[in-house]
Kinemage of the C-alpha trace (Angstrom):
@kinemage 1
@onewidth
@group {chain A} dominant
@subgroup {mainchain}
@vectorlist {calphas} color= white
{ca met a 1} P 166.856 167.789 135.497
{ca glu a 2} L 167.533 171.501 135.296
{ca gly a 3} L 165.405 173.898 133.304
{ca gly a 4} L 162.311 171.711 132.933
{ca lys a 5} L 158.849 171.631 134.451
{ca ile a 6} L 158.101 169.743 137.676
{ca leu a 7} L 154.558 168.990 138.807
{ca tyr a 8} L 153.997 168.941 142.575
{ca phe a 9} L 150.809 167.237 143.778
{ca tyr a 10} L 149.720 168.137 147.294
{ca leu a 11} L 146.643 167.453 149.426
{ca lys a 12} L 144.118 170.218 150.104
{ca glu a 13} L 142.769 168.923 153.406
{ca gly a 14} L 139.049 169.228 154.101
{ca glu a 15} L 138.204 170.268 150.533
{ca lys a 16} L 136.011 168.456 148.009
{ca trp a 17} L 136.762 167.681 144.363
{ca lys a 18} L 133.123 167.999 143.325
{ca arg a 19} L 130.332 170.036 144.855
{ca tyr a 20} L 127.749 167.713 143.293
{ca arg a 21} L 128.210 164.119 142.243
{ca trp a 22} L 127.210 164.900 138.638
{ca gly a 23} L 129.334 168.048 138.467
{ca arg a 24} L 132.858 168.597 137.195
{ca gly a 25} L 135.793 168.704 139.559
{ca lys a 26} L 138.048 171.745 139.756
{ca met a 27} L 141.718 171.977 140.499
{ca leu a 28} L 143.913 175.040 141.052
{ca leu a 29} L 147.365 175.172 139.500
{ca ala a 30} L 150.033 177.592 140.690
{ca asn a 31} L 153.056 178.204 138.459
{ca ile a 32} L 156.242 179.132 140.324
{ca ser a 33} L 159.558 180.058 138.732
{ca met a 34} L 162.618 178.316 140.213
{ca ala a 35} L 165.179 180.253 138.139
{ca lys a 36} L 167.727 177.905 136.543
{ca glu a 37} L 166.020 174.854 138.078
{ca gly a 38} L 163.028 175.476 135.818
{ca arg a 39} L 159.353 175.886 136.626
{ca leu a 40} L 157.298 174.311 139.384
{ca val a 41} L 153.571 173.708 138.899
{ca cys a 42} L 151.770 173.129 142.209
{ca cys a 43} L 148.602 171.089 141.836
{ca gly a 44} L 146.238 170.932 144.817
{ca ile a 45} L 144.189 167.719 145.107
{ca pro a 46} L 141.070 168.015 147.337
{ca glu a 47} L 140.984 165.476 150.154
{ca phe a 48} L 137.495 164.193 149.252
{ca tyr a 49} L 136.013 163.183 145.905
{ca trp a 50} L 132.619 164.684 146.824
{ca lys a 51} L 130.895 165.308 150.162
{ca asn a 52} L 132.930 163.197 152.611
{ca lys a 53} L 133.555 160.368 150.157
{ca val a 54} L 137.209 159.426 150.009
{ca trp a 55} L 138.958 158.907 146.704
{ca glu a 56} L 139.184 155.534 145.031
{ca glu a 57} L 142.889 154.958 144.497
{ca asp a 58} L 142.533 154.131 140.789
{ca arg a 59} L 140.465 157.250 140.123
{ca leu a 60} L 142.931 159.486 141.951
{ca arg a 61} L 145.925 158.012 140.125
{ca asp a 62} L 144.122 158.410 136.798
{ca ile a 63} L 143.451 162.114 137.403
{ca met a 64} L 147.052 162.790 138.407
{ca gly a 65} L 148.289 160.849 135.380
{ca arg a 66} L 146.156 162.975 133.069
{ca met a 67} L 147.475 166.139 134.690
{ca leu a 68} L 151.040 164.997 134.051
{ca lys a 69} L 150.304 164.517 130.349
{ca glu a 70} L 148.386 167.786 130.067
{ca gln a 71} L 151.167 169.802 131.713
{ca glu a 72} L 153.897 167.975 129.768
{ca ala a 73} L 155.929 167.842 132.969
{ca glu a 74} L 159.380 166.295 132.866
{ca asp a 75} L 159.155 165.100 136.457
{ca phe a 76} L 156.798 165.102 139.427
{ca tyr a 77} L 156.674 164.812 143.199
{ca leu a 78} L 153.822 163.679 145.435
{ca gln a 79} L 153.370 165.055 148.930
{ca pro a 80} L 153.892 161.953 151.146
{ca lys a 81} L 150.376 162.004 152.647
{ca leu a 82} L 148.873 162.245 149.138
{ca ala a 83} L 151.042 159.364 147.940
{ca arg a 84} L 149.619 157.239 150.756
{ca leu a 85} L 146.061 158.275 149.874
{ca ala a 86} L 146.646 157.260 146.240
{ca gly a 87} L 148.303 153.965 147.165
{ca val a 88} L 151.519 155.056 145.431
{ca glu a 89} L 154.981 154.165 146.703
{ca glu a 90} L 156.724 157.306 147.905
{ca arg a 91} L 159.597 158.425 145.707
{ca leu a 92} L 162.594 160.604 146.341
{ca pro a 93} L 162.012 164.235 145.284
{ca pro a 94} L 163.527 165.361 141.954
{ca glu a 95} L 167.072 166.706 142.194
{ca ala a 96} L 165.977 170.248 141.324
{ca leu a 97} L 163.709 170.326 144.395
{ca leu a 98} L 166.369 168.842 146.658
{ca lys a 99} L 168.746 171.582 145.496
{ca lys a 100} L 166.197 174.283 146.310
{ca ala a 101} L 165.700 172.816 149.792
{ca met a 102} L 169.480 172.650 150.294
{ca asp a 103} L 169.705 176.380 149.582
{ca gln a 104} L 168.285 176.931 153.081
{ca val a 105} L 171.477 175.580 154.680
{ca ser a 106} L 173.788 178.411 155.718
{ca cys a 107} L 176.664 176.500 157.336
{ca met a 108} L 178.153 173.171 156.276
{ca glu a 109} L 181.441 172.871 158.171
{ca tyr a 110} L 180.535 169.563 159.824
{ca leu a 111} L 178.542 167.273 157.530
{ca val a 112} L 176.847 164.072 158.683
{ca tyr a 113} L 175.242 161.822 156.070
{ca ile a 114} L 172.838 159.062 157.147
{ca gly a 115} L 172.892 156.549 154.307
{ca gly a 116} L 169.803 154.965 152.851
{ca gly a 117} L 171.404 151.797 151.494
{ca gly a 118} L 171.673 148.513 153.353
{ca asp a 119} L 168.069 147.309 153.536
{ca lys a 120} L 168.238 145.282 150.330
{ca arg a 121} L 170.884 142.846 149.216
{ca gly a 122} L 172.291 141.906 145.858
{ca ala a 123} L 171.822 143.820 142.610
{ca trp a 124} L 168.987 146.025 143.927
{ca glu a 125} L 171.108 147.287 146.812
{ca glu a 126} L 174.050 148.033 144.538
{ca glu a 127} L 171.788 150.040 142.242
{ca glu a 128} L 170.442 152.029 145.206
{ca leu a 129} L 173.954 152.776 146.457
{ca arg a 130} L 175.061 153.819 142.976
{ca glu a 131} L 172.140 156.262 142.754
{ca glu a 132} L 172.936 157.600 146.233
{ca arg a 133} L 176.554 158.268 145.265
{ca arg a 134} L 175.467 160.079 142.118
{ca leu a 135} L 173.014 162.188 144.123
{ca leu a 136} L 175.676 163.049 146.711
{ca phe a 137} L 178.005 164.286 143.968
{ca cys a 138} L 175.213 166.366 142.451
{ca leu a 139} L 173.941 167.955 145.676
{ca leu a 140} L 177.210 168.509 147.518
{ca ser a 141} L 179.526 169.675 144.737
{ca pro a 142} L 178.808 173.398 145.379
{ca tyr a 143} L 179.568 172.993 149.108
{ca leu a 144} L 182.615 170.701 149.247
{ca ala a 145} L 185.126 173.544 149.532
{ca arg a 146} L 183.422 174.626 152.796
{ca ile a 147} L 183.258 171.186 154.449
{ca asn a 148} L 185.972 170.282 156.955
{ca his a 149} L 184.546 167.117 158.518
{ca phe a 150} L 182.426 164.337 157.001
{ca thr a 151} L 180.780 161.556 159.002
{ca leu a 152} L 179.069 158.654 157.245
{ca val a 153} L 176.387 156.809 159.225
{ca thr a 154} L 175.816 153.406 157.609
{ca asp a 155} L 176.397 149.698 158.041
{ca arg a 156} L 177.788 149.574 154.489
{ca pro a 157} L 180.637 152.150 154.337
{ca glu a 158} L 182.246 150.279 151.443
{ca gly a 159} L 179.243 151.191 149.289
{ca tyr a 160} L 180.220 154.876 149.467
{ca glu a 161} L 183.971 154.534 148.862
{ca glu a 162} L 183.798 156.163 145.434
{ca phe a 163} L 182.419 159.344 147.026
{ca thr a 164} L 184.587 159.326 150.166
{ca asp a 165} L 187.751 158.697 148.129
{ca tyr a 166} L 186.853 161.598 145.841
{ca ile a 167} L 186.303 164.172 148.602
{ca tyr a 168} L 189.559 163.144 150.285
{ca asp a 169} L 191.656 163.200 147.103
{ca glu a 170} L 190.190 166.455 145.755
{ca tyr a 171} L 189.380 168.414 148.932
{ca gly a 172} L 191.323 166.701 151.713
{ca ile a 173} L 188.109 165.854 153.603
{ca pro a 174} L 188.533 162.705 155.728
{ca thr a 175} L 185.576 160.424 156.405
{ca ala a 176} L 184.644 158.972 159.780
{ca ala a 177} L 182.285 156.007 159.384
{ca val a 178} L 179.951 154.840 162.168
{ca ala a 179} L 177.127 152.309 162.138
{ca lys a 180} L 174.810 154.414 164.357
{ca met a 181} L 174.550 157.924 165.780
{ca glu a 182} L 175.195 157.073 169.413
{ca arg a 183} L 176.941 160.307 170.416
{ca pro a 184} L 176.866 163.937 169.244
{ca leu a 185} L 178.513 164.322 165.845
{ca gly a 186} L 179.725 167.771 164.831
{ca lys a 187} L 179.623 171.097 166.678
{ca asp a 188} L 176.811 173.347 167.888
{ca gly a 189} L 175.644 175.745 165.177
{ca arg a 190} L 178.087 174.369 162.585
{ca thr a 191} L 176.600 170.993 161.642
{ca val a 192} L 174.367 169.724 158.846
{ca ile a 193} L 172.652 166.323 158.975
{ca leu a 194} L 171.551 164.835 155.637
{ca asp a 195} L 169.170 161.940 156.326
{ca met a 196} L 168.521 159.531 153.448
{ca gly a 197} L 167.453 156.723 155.791
{ca lys a 198} L 163.808 156.182 154.891
{ca gly a 199} L 161.870 154.632 157.766
{ca lys a 200} L 164.967 154.465 159.957
{ca lys a 201} L 164.877 155.797 163.500
{ca ala a 202} L 166.830 159.011 163.907
{ca ala a 203} L 168.832 159.607 167.101
{ca phe a 204} L 167.807 163.210 167.716
{ca glu a 205} L 169.493 163.199 171.121
{ca ala a 206} L 172.831 162.900 169.264
{ca ile a 207} L 172.271 165.949 167.037
{ca pro a 208} L 174.166 169.113 168.072
{ca his a 209} L 172.289 172.268 169.034
{ca arg a 210} L 171.208 174.557 166.170
{ca ala a 211} L 172.027 171.925 163.559
{ca phe a 212} L 170.400 171.875 160.129
{ca tyr a 213} L 168.536 168.598 159.596
{ca met a 214} L 167.677 167.759 155.969
{ca asp a 215} L 165.108 164.947 155.739
{ca phe a 216} L 165.161 163.585 152.179
{ca trp a 217} L 161.927 161.623 152.674
{ca ser a 218} L 159.884 164.270 154.539
{ca glu a 219} L 158.801 161.860 157.282
{ca asp a 220} L 156.244 163.183 159.771
{ca glu a 221} L 157.800 161.409 162.758
{ca lys a 222} L 161.210 162.992 162.183
{ca arg a 223} L 159.688 166.429 161.671
{ca glu a 224} L 157.773 166.093 164.950
{ca leu a 225} L 160.893 164.964 166.835
{ca ala a 226} L 162.876 167.898 165.452
{ca glu a 227} L 160.126 170.325 166.428
{ca lys a 228} L 159.997 168.778 169.907
{ca arg a 229} L 163.726 169.439 170.311
{ca gly a 230} L 163.089 173.061 169.392
{ca asp a 231} L 166.709 173.904 168.584
{ca ile a 232} L 167.040 171.992 165.300
{ca ile a 233} L 166.394 173.603 161.923
{ca tyr a 234} L 164.326 170.950 160.138
{ca ile a 235} L 164.348 171.034 156.327
{ca ser a 236} L 162.488 168.847 153.846
{ca val a 237} L 161.222 169.205 150.289
{ca ala a 238} L 157.603 168.702 151.398
{ca lys a 239} L 157.926 171.416 154.072
{ca phe a 240} L 159.654 173.756 151.602
{ca leu a 241} L 156.956 173.252 148.957
{ca asp a 242} L 154.074 173.507 151.412
{ca thr a 243} L 155.475 176.833 152.618
{ca leu a 244} L 155.617 178.054 149.016
{ca val a 245} L 151.994 177.078 148.463
{ca lys a 246} L 150.765 178.631 151.729
{ca asn a 247} L 152.604 181.891 151.114
{ca gly a 248} L 151.293 182.121 147.560
{ca tyr a 249} L 154.634 182.574 145.802
{ca asn a 250} L 153.014 181.974 142.436
{ca thr a 251} L 153.222 183.926 139.227
{ca ile a 252} L 150.241 182.384 137.422
{ca val a 253} L 147.162 180.703 138.859
{ca asn a 254} L 144.875 178.647 136.638
{ca ser a 255} L 141.736 176.630 137.274
{ca arg a 256} L 141.278 173.221 135.666
{ca glu a 257} L 138.054 171.236 135.379
{ca lys a 258} L 138.099 167.473 135.083
């Protein structure tokens, strides 16, 4: 979805939507240009409805739904902690945001991909694997000429054959498939880990030093483990967007009352 508008909802911790119960809530919107990927609108949602009263899930979802219509956004992404507060199932970030996060990777000689498929069986699993393959093509196409080694971590390697056959036929990249990361994969300072495995334990002891670790689902536990290691460059869409918001890389700031 290149060239459109994406709405990013994030939690403004400790802040209140309304100063008084009978008042009108305010929300700040920051518009950020993402060049060819379009425009990002960052929408901060206060943690509390008013005083220290937490949001009712239906009310919070209604407000975010109205913001989507008002902004005429083509896609959206919820910060994981806000998704939990709203009782919304977490979704994978839009492709445009994943591409922006991937721009932070400077070396991709050794690539390790932790697959997300395998939890469901039947038609649902096949659909998930098909979407994963499409996403891999989209995200990795600009980098394939630089990749020399590809390791696939999954218990369903046959579900990725379309992608692995393509990179071998077109780029001569062989695939090594393993069920788990039980030993170091790649080389120090020359490895990128792409983790699509939502809720799956990551073997951080098997990650080479100074590796880039891209967490597709922005999971707090994985971020904390990477930070504890200290020598892993942790990347996620939520971290990337939160840094944008904190640093104020906005071109237009508007206030909305609801």
